[in-house]
MIZATOR-824814 format. One record per residue (C-alpha): x, y, z; residue number from 0. Coordinates in steps of 0.05 Angstrom, whole numbers, plus 5000, padded with zeros to 4 digits. Layout:
PT / xx / yy / zz / lumza
PT / X / Y / Z / NUM $
...
end
This chain:
PT / xx / yy / zz / lumza
PT / 3813 / 3952 / 2636 / 0 $
PT / 3756 / 3998 / 2662 / 1 $
PT / 3710 / 3940 / 2664 / 2 $
PT / 3751 / 3893 / 2700 / 3 $
PT / 3768 / 3955 / 2753 / 4 $
PT / 3692 / 3961 / 2760 / 5 $
PT / 3676 / 3888 / 2768 / 6 $
PT / 3724 / 3879 / 2824 / 7 $
PT / 3706 / 3949 / 2861 / 8 $
PT / 3637 / 3912 / 2855 / 9 $
PT / 3660 / 3854 / 2880 / 10 $
PT / 3680 / 3884 / 2944 / 11 $
PT / 3612 / 3921 / 2953 / 12 $
PT / 3576 / 3867 / 2955 / 13 $
PT / 3616 / 3828 / 3002 / 14 $
PT / 3618 / 3878 / 3048 / 15 $
PT / 3537 / 3876 / 3047 / 16 $
PT / 3527 / 3801 / 3042 / 17 $
PT / 3582 / 3789 / 3097 / 18 $
PT / 3578 / 3830 / 3156 / 19 $
PT / 3520 / 3800 / 3187 / 20 $
PT / 3559 / 3735 / 3191 / 21 $
PT / 3613 / 3772 / 3221 / 22 $
PT / 3568 / 3801 / 3272 / 23 $
PT / 3542 / 3737 / 3297 / 24 $
PT / 3606 / 3709 / 3309 / 25 $
PT / 3631 / 3766 / 3342 / 26 $
PT / 3565 / 3747 / 3389 / 27 $
PT / 3587 / 3682 / 3404 / 28 $
PT / 3661 / 3698 / 3421 / 29 $
PT / 3628 / 3745 / 3472 / 30 $
PT / 3580 / 3693 / 3505 / 31 $
PT / 3640 / 3654 / 3506 / 32 $
PT / 3667 / 3695 / 3556 / 33 $
PT / 3613 / 3707 / 3605 / 34 $
PT / 3564 / 3651 / 3593 / 35 $
PT / 3545 / 3598 / 3648 / 36 $
PT / 3528 / 3532 / 3639 / 37 $
PT / 3450 / 3520 / 3609 / 38 $
PT / 3409 / 3492 / 3663 / 39 $
PT / 3366 / 3463 / 3612 / 40 $
PT / 3425 / 3422 / 3596 / 41 $
PT / 3434 / 3398 / 3663 / 42 $
PT / 3369 / 3343 / 3666 / 43 $
PT / 3308 / 3350 / 3632 / 44 $
PT / 3247 / 3340 / 3664 / 45 $
PT / 3205 / 3282 / 3657 / 46 $
PT / 3131 / 3254 / 3688 / 47 $
PT / 3154 / 3225 / 3756 / 48 $
PT / 3075 / 3210 / 3778 / 49 $
PT / 3031 / 3160 / 3740 / 50 $
PT / 2966 / 3121 / 3748 / 51 $
PT / 2953 / 3050 / 3738 / 52 $
PT / 2895 / 3002 / 3729 / 53 $
PT / 2895 / 2929 / 3716 / 54 $
PT / 2853 / 2868 / 3717 / 55 $
PT / 2866 / 2785 / 3704 / 56 $
PT / 2870 / 2724 / 3745 / 57 $
PT / 2889 / 2714 / 3818 / 58 $
PT / 2892 / 2641 / 3846 / 59 $
PT / 2921 / 2624 / 3913 / 60 $
PT / 2968 / 2560 / 3909 / 61 $
PT / 2966 / 2537 / 3979 / 62 $
PT / 2953 / 2519 / 4034 / 63 $
PT / 2886 / 2487 / 4021 / 64 $
PT / 2845 / 2441 / 4063 / 65 $
PT / 2833 / 2367 / 4040 / 66 $
PT / 2782 / 2362 / 3991 / 67 $
PT / 2799 / 2439 / 3955 / 68 $
PT / 2839 / 2458 / 3902 / 69 $
PT / 2856 / 2520 / 3865 / 70 $
PT / 2841 / 2501 / 3788 / 71 $
PT / 2836 / 2559 / 3740 / 72 $
PT / 2789 / 2612 / 3743 / 73 $
PT / 2726 / 2601 / 3698 / 74 $
PT / 2722 / 2640 / 3629 / 75 $
PT / 2682 / 2693 / 3627 / 76 $
PT / 2673 / 2753 / 3589 / 77 $
PT / 2696 / 2746 / 3513 / 78 $
PT / 2731 / 2685 / 3534 / 79 $
PT / 2775 / 2719 / 3589 / 80 $
PT / 2781 / 2697 / 3661 / 81 $
PT / 2773 / 2755 / 3704 / 82 $
PT / 2781 / 2746 / 3787 / 83 $
PT / 2818 / 2804 / 3805 / 84 $
PT / 2826 / 2875 / 3788 / 85 $
PT / 2870 / 2928 / 3818 / 86 $
PT / 2892 / 3003 / 3819 / 87 $
PT / 2953 / 3040 / 3842 / 88 $
PT / 2995 / 3109 / 3837 / 89 $
PT / 3072 / 3107 / 3820 / 90 $
PT / 3125 / 3154 / 3832 / 91 $
PT / 3193 / 3152 / 3809 / 92 $
PT / 3242 / 3185 / 3847 / 93 $
PT / 3300 / 3177 / 3793 / 94 $
PT / 3291 / 3155 / 3721 / 95 $
PT / 3316 / 3087 / 3751 / 96 $
PT / 3280 / 3076 / 3817 / 97 $
PT / 3214 / 3085 / 3842 / 98 $
PT / 3157 / 3065 / 3890 / 99 $
PT / 3089 / 3043 / 3888 / 100 $
PT / 3023 / 3030 / 3922 / 101 $
PT / 2968 / 2994 / 3895 / 102 $
PT / 2901 / 2968 / 3918 / 103 $
PT / 2876 / 2895 / 3897 / 104 $
PT / 2814 / 2858 / 3904 / 105 $
PT / 2810 / 2785 / 3881 / 106 $
PT / 2750 / 2735 / 3887 / 107 $
PT / 2780 / 2664 / 3896 / 108 $
PT / 2731 / 2604 / 3890 / 109 $
PT / 2724 / 2529 / 3861 / 110 $
PT / 2725 / 2519 / 3793 / 111 $
PT / 2685 / 2480 / 3740 / 112 $
PT / 2710 / 2399 / 3733 / 113 $
PT / 2768 / 2413 / 3786 / 114 $
PT / 2742 / 2357 / 3827 / 115 $
PT / 2745 / 2411 / 3894 / 116 $
PT / 2693 / 2422 / 3942 / 117 $
PT / 2653 / 2485 / 3930 / 118 $
PT / 2681 / 2549 / 3965 / 119 $
PT / 2689 / 2623 / 3956 / 120 $
PT / 2741 / 2684 / 3993 / 121 $
PT / 2750 / 2746 / 3976 / 122 $
PT / 2811 / 2776 / 3985 / 123 $
PT / 2832 / 2860 / 3993 / 124 $
PT / 2905 / 2876 / 3991 / 125 $
PT / 2946 / 2942 / 4003 / 126 $
PT / 3017 / 2939 / 3981 / 127 $
PT / 3072 / 2982 / 3979 / 128 $
PT / 3128 / 2972 / 3937 / 129 $
PT / 3200 / 2994 / 3910 / 130 $
PT / 3200 / 2993 / 3835 / 131 $
PT / 3270 / 2986 / 3786 / 132 $
PT / 3269 / 3005 / 3713 / 133 $
PT / 3300 / 2956 / 3689 / 134 $
PT / 3315 / 2984 / 3620 / 135 $
PT / 3345 / 3042 / 3643 / 136 $
PT / 3385 / 3006 / 3698 / 137 $
PT / 3416 / 2967 / 3648 / 138 $
PT / 3422 / 3019 / 3602 / 139 $
PT / 3387 / 2989 / 3544 / 140 $
PT / 3331 / 3041 / 3527 / 141 $
PT / 3362 / 3057 / 3458 / 142 $
PT / 3354 / 2980 / 3433 / 143 $
PT / 3286 / 2974 / 3469 / 144 $
PT / 3255 / 3036 / 3435 / 145 $
PT / 3176 / 3035 / 3457 / 146 $
PT / 3182 / 2972 / 3503 / 147 $
PT / 3201 / 2974 / 3569 / 148 $
PT / 3211 / 2927 / 3639 / 149 $
PT / 3195 / 2944 / 3713 / 150 $
PT / 3212 / 2903 / 3769 / 151 $
PT / 3174 / 2917 / 3838 / 152 $
PT / 3179 / 2890 / 3903 / 153 $
PT / 3153 / 2900 / 3978 / 154 $
PT / 3109 / 2886 / 4027 / 155 $
PT / 3026 / 2880 / 4038 / 156 $
PT / 2973 / 2875 / 4084 / 157 $
PT / 2918 / 2842 / 4062 / 158 $
PT / 2849 / 2815 / 4087 / 159 $
PT / 2812 / 2743 / 4077 / 160 $
PT / 2736 / 2735 / 4077 / 161 $
PT / 2705 / 2676 / 4067 / 162 $
PT / 2641 / 2676 / 4038 / 163 $
PT / 2613 / 2614 / 4051 / 164 $
PT / 2625 / 2555 / 4100 / 165 $
PT / 2632 / 2553 / 4183 / 166 $
PT / 2673 / 2617 / 4171 / 167 $
PT / 2632 / 2658 / 4129 / 168 $
PT / 2640 / 2736 / 4133 / 169 $
PT / 2695 / 2728 / 4188 / 170 $
PT / 2755 / 2764 / 4160 / 171 $
PT / 2829 / 2759 / 4179 / 172 $
PT / 2883 / 2808 / 4164 / 173 $
PT / 2950 / 2781 / 4147 / 174 $
PT / 3022 / 2812 / 4126 / 175 $
PT / 3069 / 2787 / 4079 / 176 $
PT / 3117 / 2800 / 4014 / 177 $
PT / 3093 / 2818 / 3943 / 178 $
PT / 3141 / 2828 / 3880 / 179 $
PT / 3140 / 2815 / 3812 / 180 $
PT / 3155 / 2837 / 3741 / 181 $
PT / 3113 / 2881 / 3684 / 182 $
PT / 3140 / 2883 / 3616 / 183 $
PT / 3105 / 2950 / 3586 / 184 $
PT / 3092 / 2981 / 3515 / 185 $
PT / 3084 / 3057 / 3504 / 186 $
PT / 3033 / 3059 / 3455 / 187 $
PT / 3020 / 3139 / 3456 / 188 $
PT / 3056 / 3197 / 3481 / 189 $
PT / 3046 / 3191 / 3557 / 190 $
PT / 3011 / 3121 / 3557 / 191 $
PT / 3039 / 3054 / 3564 / 192 $
PT / 3003 / 2981 / 3565 / 193 $
PT / 3030 / 2927 / 3604 / 194 $
PT / 3028 / 2857 / 3632 / 195 $
PT / 3038 / 2837 / 3704 / 196 $
PT / 3066 / 2776 / 3739 / 197 $
PT / 3062 / 2782 / 3813 / 198 $
PT / 3074 / 2741 / 3871 / 199 $
PT / 3043 / 2741 / 3944 / 200 $
PT / 3076 / 2706 / 4002 / 201 $
PT / 3040 / 2715 / 4068 / 202 $
PT / 3077 / 2703 / 4138 / 203 $
PT / 3019 / 2715 / 4176 / 204 $
PT / 2963 / 2672 / 4150 / 205 $
PT / 2905 / 2630 / 4193 / 206 $
PT / 2853 / 2616 / 4135 / 207 $
PT / 2865 / 2566 / 4081 / 208 $
PT / 2843 / 2599 / 4019 / 209 $
PT / 2786 / 2552 / 4009 / 210 $
PT / 2770 / 2596 / 4076 / 211 $
PT / 2770 / 2540 / 4126 / 212 $
PT / 2809 / 2554 / 4184 / 213 $
PT / 2870 / 2516 / 4190 / 214 $
PT / 2877 / 2466 / 4252 / 215 $
PT / 2944 / 2443 / 4241 / 216 $
PT / 2990 / 2502 / 4241 / 217 $
PT / 2990 / 2567 / 4289 / 218 $
PT / 3008 / 2607 / 4223 / 219 $
PT / 3009 / 2587 / 4152 / 220 $
PT / 3053 / 2619 / 4095 / 221 $
PT / 3006 / 2631 / 4041 / 222 $
PT / 3019 / 2643 / 3966 / 223 $
PT / 2979 / 2674 / 3910 / 224 $
PT / 2995 / 2684 / 3840 / 225 $
PT / 2966 / 2734 / 3798 / 226 $
PT / 2972 / 2753 / 3719 / 227 $
PT / 2933 / 2818 / 3695 / 228 $
PT / 2944 / 2865 / 3636 / 229 $
PT / 2935 / 2941 / 3650 / 230 $
PT / 2947 / 3022 / 3627 / 231 $
PT / 2997 / 3069 / 3652 / 232 $
PT / 2978 / 3137 / 3643 / 233 $
PT / 3037 / 3188 / 3660 / 234 $
PT / 3015 / 3255 / 3688 / 235 $
PT / 3060 / 3316 / 3692 / 236 $
PT / 3087 / 3373 / 3639 / 237 $
PT / 3137 / 3325 / 3605 / 238 $
PT / 3118 / 3314 / 3538 / 239 $
PT / 3126 / 3236 / 3547 / 240 $
PT / 3117 / 3181 / 3588 / 241 $
PT / 3173 / 3181 / 3644 / 242 $
PT / 3191 / 3107 / 3639 / 243 $
PT / 3212 / 3138 / 3562 / 244 $
PT / 3230 / 3204 / 3565 / 245 $
PT / 3296 / 3229 / 3550 / 246 $
PT / 3341 / 3241 / 3611 / 247 $
PT / 3408 / 3276 / 3602 / 248 $
PT / 3458 / 3266 / 3663 / 249 $
PT / 3485 / 3329 / 3686 / 250 $
PT / 3559 / 3311 / 3667 / 251 $
PT / 3539 / 3288 / 3595 / 252 $
PT / 3504 / 3358 / 3592 / 253 $
PT / 3558 / 3396 / 3618 / 254 $
PT / 3614 / 3354 / 3577 / 255 $
PT / 3561 / 3372 / 3515 / 256 $
PT / 3556 / 3445 / 3525 / 257 $
PT / 3637 / 3444 / 3535 / 258 $
PT / 3646 / 3410 / 3468 / 259 $
PT / 3613 / 3456 / 3423 / 260 $
PT / 3642 / 3514 / 3456 / 261 $
PT / 3709 / 3488 / 3431 / 262 $
PT / 3677 / 3470 / 3365 / 263 $
PT / 3654 / 3553 / 3367 / 264 $
PT / 3725 / 3575 / 3387 / 265 $
PT / 3760 / 3531 / 3328 / 266 $
PT / 3711 / 3565 / 3281 / 267 $
PT / 3722 / 3634 / 3304 / 268 $
PT / 3797 / 3621 / 3301 / 269 $
PT / 3788 / 3613 / 3225 / 270 $
PT / 3823 / 3671 / 3177 / 271 $
PT / 3770 / 3669 / 3125 / 272 $
PT / 3796 / 3717 / 3080 / 273 $
PT / 3874 / 3702 / 3093 / 274 $
PT / 3880 / 3774 / 3121 / 275 $
PT / 3923 / 3753 / 3183 / 276 $
PT / 3863 / 3770 / 3230 / 277 $
PT / 3822 / 3710 / 3262 / 278 $
PT / 3740 / 3723 / 3242 / 279 $
PT / 3720 / 3730 / 3310 / 280 $
PT / 3758 / 3796 / 3313 / 281 $
PT / 3749 / 3810 / 3239 / 282 $
PT / 3707 / 3864 / 3225 / 283 $
PT / 3715 / 3860 / 3146 / 284 $
PT / 3719 / 3781 / 3132 / 285 $
PT / 3719 / 3784 / 3060 / 286 $
PT / 3780 / 3842 / 3054 / 287 $
PT / 3818 / 3833 / 2989 / 288 $
PT / 3877 / 3795 / 2979 / 289 $
PT / 3942 / 3843 / 2984 / 290 $
PT / 3899 / 3906 / 3015 / 291 $
PT / 3928 / 3932 / 3084 / 292 $
PT / 3875 / 3920 / 3140 / 293 $
PT / 3875 / 3949 / 3210 / 294 $
PT / 3881 / 3905 / 3277 / 295 $
PT / 3804 / 3891 / 3263 / 296 $
PT / 3809 / 3868 / 3200 / 297 $
PT / 3786 / 3932 / 3162 / 298 $
PT / 3817 / 3950 / 3097 / 299 $
PT / 3848 / 4020 / 3104 / 300 $
PT / 3806 / 4077 / 3078 / 301 $
PT / 3836 / 4143 / 3105 / 302 $
PT / 3801 / 4188 / 3059 / 303 $
PT / 3734 / 4160 / 3080 / 304 $
PT / 3712 / 4154 / 3015 / 305 $
PT / 3688 / 4073 / 3010 / 306 $
PT / 3748 / 4055 / 2974 / 307 $
PT / 3801 / 4022 / 3002 / 308 $
PT / 3873 / 4066 / 2995 / 309 $
PT / 3902 / 4013 / 2956 / 310 $
PT / 3852 / 3991 / 2913 / 311 $
PT / 3839 / 4067 / 2898 / 312 $
PT / 3908 / 4082 / 2882 / 313 $
PT / 3909 / 4020 / 2831 / 314 $
PT / 3848 / 4051 / 2801 / 315 $
PT / 3877 / 4124 / 2790 / 316 $
PT / 3939 / 4089 / 2765 / 317 $
PT / 3904 / 4041 / 2715 / 318 $
PT / 3862 / 4101 / 2690 / 319 $
PT / 3926 / 4143 / 2675 / 320 $
PT / 3955 / 4090 / 2642 / 321 $
PT / 3896 / 4078 / 2596 / 322 $
PT / 3876 / 4157 / 2578 / 323 $
PT / 3857 / 4156 / 2506 / 324 $
PT / 3837 / 4217 / 2460 / 325 $
PT / 3766 / 4188 / 2446 / 326 $
PT / 3756 / 4197 / 2519 / 327 $
PT / 3785 / 4208 / 2586 / 328 $
PT / 3757 / 4164 / 2651 / 329 $
PT / 3756 / 4188 / 2709 / 330 $
PT / 3750 / 4167 / 2789 / 331 $
PT / 3685 / 4200 / 2787 / 332 $
PT / 3652 / 4168 / 2730 / 333 $
PT / 3670 / 4105 / 2749 / 334 $
PT / 3644 / 4107 / 2819 / 335 $
PT / 3578 / 4147 / 2789 / 336 $
PT / 3575 / 4079 / 2742 / 337 $
PT / 3582 / 4034 / 2810 / 338 $
PT / 3525 / 4070 / 2841 / 339 $
PT / 3479 / 4073 / 2778 / 340 $
PT / 3487 / 4004 / 2765 / 341 $
PT / 3466 / 3975 / 2828 / 342 $
PT / 3531 / 3958 / 2862 / 343 $
PT / 3524 / 3995 / 2917 / 344 $
PT / 3459 / 3977 / 2954 / 345 $
PT / 3430 / 3975 / 3017 / 346 $
PT / 3401 / 3905 / 3053 / 347 $
PT / 3347 / 3892 / 3100 / 348 $
PT / 3332 / 3828 / 3139 / 349 $
PT / 3260 / 3788 / 3133 / 350 $
PT / 3205 / 3831 / 3141 / 351 $
PT / 3241 / 3887 / 3168 / 352 $
PT / 3250 / 3962 / 3140 / 353 $
PT / 3313 / 3981 / 3176 / 354 $
PT / 3377 / 3966 / 3134 / 355 $
PT / 3415 / 3913 / 3170 / 356 $
PT / 3478 / 3935 / 3203 / 357 $
PT / 3527 / 3905 / 3139 / 358 $
PT / 3495 / 3960 / 3095 / 359 $
PT / 3520 / 4019 / 3140 / 360 $
PT / 3583 / 4030 / 3095 / 361 $
PT / 3548 / 4024 / 3037 / 362 $
PT / 3497 / 4082 / 3059 / 363 $
PT / 3571 / 4120 / 3079 / 364 $
PT / 3590 / 4116 / 3007 / 365 $
PT / 3528 / 4153 / 2983 / 366 $
PT / 3523 / 4200 / 3036 / 367 $
PT / 3601 / 4215 / 3023 / 368 $
PT / 3584 / 4221 / 2945 / 369 $
PT / 3529 / 4271 / 2960 / 370 $
PT / 3568 / 4314 / 3001 / 371 $
PT / 3620 / 4325 / 2951 / 372 $
PT / 3571 / 4331 / 2897 / 373 $
PT / 3524 / 4388 / 2925 / 374 $
PT / 3498 / 4397 / 2853 / 375 $
PT / 3473 / 4316 / 2849 / 376 $
PT / 3417 / 4289 / 2871 / 377 $
PT / 3397 / 4215 / 2888 / 378 $
PT / 3334 / 4170 / 2871 / 379 $
PT / 3321 / 4109 / 2919 / 380 $
PT / 3282 / 4052 / 2898 / 381 $
PT / 3257 / 3998 / 2948 / 382 $
PT / 3252 / 3922 / 2935 / 383 $
PT / 3222 / 3866 / 2973 / 384 $
PT / 3225 / 3788 / 2954 / 385 $
PT / 3159 / 3749 / 2944 / 386 $
PT / 3144 / 3725 / 3012 / 387 $
PT / 3079 / 3753 / 3033 / 388 $
PT / 3021 / 3788 / 2998 / 389 $
PT / 3035 / 3838 / 2940 / 390 $
PT / 2999 / 3896 / 2982 / 391 $
PT / 3047 / 3879 / 3043 / 392 $
PT / 3109 / 3880 / 2996 / 393 $
PT / 3086 / 3946 / 2958 / 394 $
PT / 3085 / 3980 / 3026 / 395 $
PT / 3148 / 3948 / 3046 / 396 $
PT / 3189 / 3960 / 2989 / 397 $
PT / 3174 / 4039 / 3002 / 398 $
PT / 3182 / 4037 / 3077 / 399 $
PT / 3247 / 4007 / 3063 / 400 $
PT / 3280 / 4069 / 3018 / 401 $
PT / 3240 / 4120 / 3063 / 402 $
PT / 3282 / 4090 / 3124 / 403 $
PT / 3350 / 4098 / 3082 / 404 $
PT / 3324 / 4173 / 3056 / 405 $
PT / 3316 / 4185 / 3131 / 406 $
PT / 3389 / 4165 / 3150 / 407 $
PT / 3412 / 4211 / 3098 / 408 $
PT / 3374 / 4276 / 3115 / 409 $
PT / 3391 / 4263 / 3188 / 410 $
PT / 3470 / 4256 / 3158 / 411 $
PT / 3461 / 4323 / 3136 / 412 $
PT / 3432 / 4314 / 3063 / 413 $
PT / 3380 / 4355 / 3042 / 414 $
PT / 3304 / 4326 / 3034 / 415 $
PT / 3289 / 4358 / 2972 / 416 $
PT / 3349 / 4323 / 2941 / 417 $
PT / 3328 / 4257 / 2951 / 418 $
PT / 3260 / 4223 / 2917 / 419 $
PT / 3232 / 4152 / 2932 / 420 $
PT / 3202 / 4095 / 2902 / 421 $
PT / 3175 / 4032 / 2919 / 422 $
PT / 3182 / 3985 / 2867 / 423 $
PT / 3153 / 3925 / 2903 / 424 $
PT / 3174 / 3855 / 2896 / 425 $
PT / 3232 / 3831 / 2859 / 426 $
PT / 3213 / 3757 / 2825 / 427 $
PT / 3278 / 3750 / 2787 / 428 $
PT / 3310 / 3701 / 2839 / 429 $
PT / 3287 / 3632 / 2864 / 430 $
PT / 3232 / 3650 / 2913 / 431 $
PT / 3247 / 3585 / 2954 / 432 $
PT / 3321 / 3599 / 2958 / 433 $
PT / 3335 / 3640 / 3025 / 434 $
PT / 3405 / 3663 / 2997 / 435 $
PT / 3376 / 3692 / 2941 / 436 $
PT / 3324 / 3729 / 2972 / 437 $
PT / 3366 / 3758 / 3017 / 438 $
PT / 3390 / 3794 / 2950 / 439 $
PT / 3331 / 3825 / 2934 / 440 $
PT / 3308 / 3849 / 2997 / 441 $
PT / 3342 / 3917 / 2988 / 442 $
PT / 3341 / 3988 / 2964 / 443 $
PT / 3387 / 4022 / 2904 / 444 $
PT / 3411 / 4079 / 2883 / 445 $
PT / 3412 / 4131 / 2820 / 446 $
PT / 3448 / 4196 / 2821 / 447 $
PT / 3424 / 4256 / 2774 / 448 $
end
């Protein structure tokens, strides 16, 4: 019977030490729920709005041409790739879906071999200002698209045509028009993507044909030019990923997520883990023993402050009286002494900390009460550390932990001469890989003499 009672008291002491820290965390969350403001970081994440782009490819004036001139296809060069267009630009996304961009383009138009066209050469310089739509975001398919994306652009342009051959050589004409296109893209690295682009230019004011000749039949031509190109886009900003792919959270979605999280926290706090009638967020001891009276904060009633709940102490004393024998009379004092010396009353520490965690306050109080009630007794305090860290460091840490407990007891009125400390270093009796197991060996234990 005696061993059973000791085991019962042991479970009580151990539970008080290991679970109080969890209680403090939940109580803190409960207070946060009362005064917390919406998390600003959840109201929309920063994304890279600026990007710079460069491209090269083919450009072909489709119409108009004078008789005897044809567009054909550009000559092949540079490894078999026809290149007569280069461009560069900058883009700014006003929102994740919509933005604007400015591009400068240079095209070199001329007759092609075997096209049957008369010879010509025209330089075309262009500045365009366009609106941009991220179609992937507009249709909300970014998750399905993954690293792929699709942009649409449309706007106005001003261009300059300069024939380099014929009667109009080096004469210049400025024209205006519309430009638009579509750009499939693929994100290669976090802030770098490659894209292909298909663009159509339409001039609403043009007098030169694309071959450089001056139109004598019309005062104002409608000229068309087509470009196909490939390019690279680099995003600028503090965001970790290209703005076209950044995860953007809507402010309302963020608020809803935050509300759902808080509701979940409230539901958890309303749990009653030890079934004592006090919700966990108010329960200062979430491991009270069934049948033991608790106060309004869930603490087991201990009116004489000896560290043992009154109901349990009464049960122990009654059981001891019933089990007295002629060979030896058990006593409450002997039971408590055995509880201490066998390591059931211990002080626990957080990782790399030398000060006891708050959960251990009741156990230090237990030792304090015993020493005050037994002034002829002394105590040895042995400190331990887990296996994380170097041996020399852990040896010192274990000594610091024992010293910290000694300091608490001396400040509480116990003479320093009654206390000795021993740094025991690492306790390797548990699985080093288990966080919970390591918590059990970051401790200080007592031995009464």
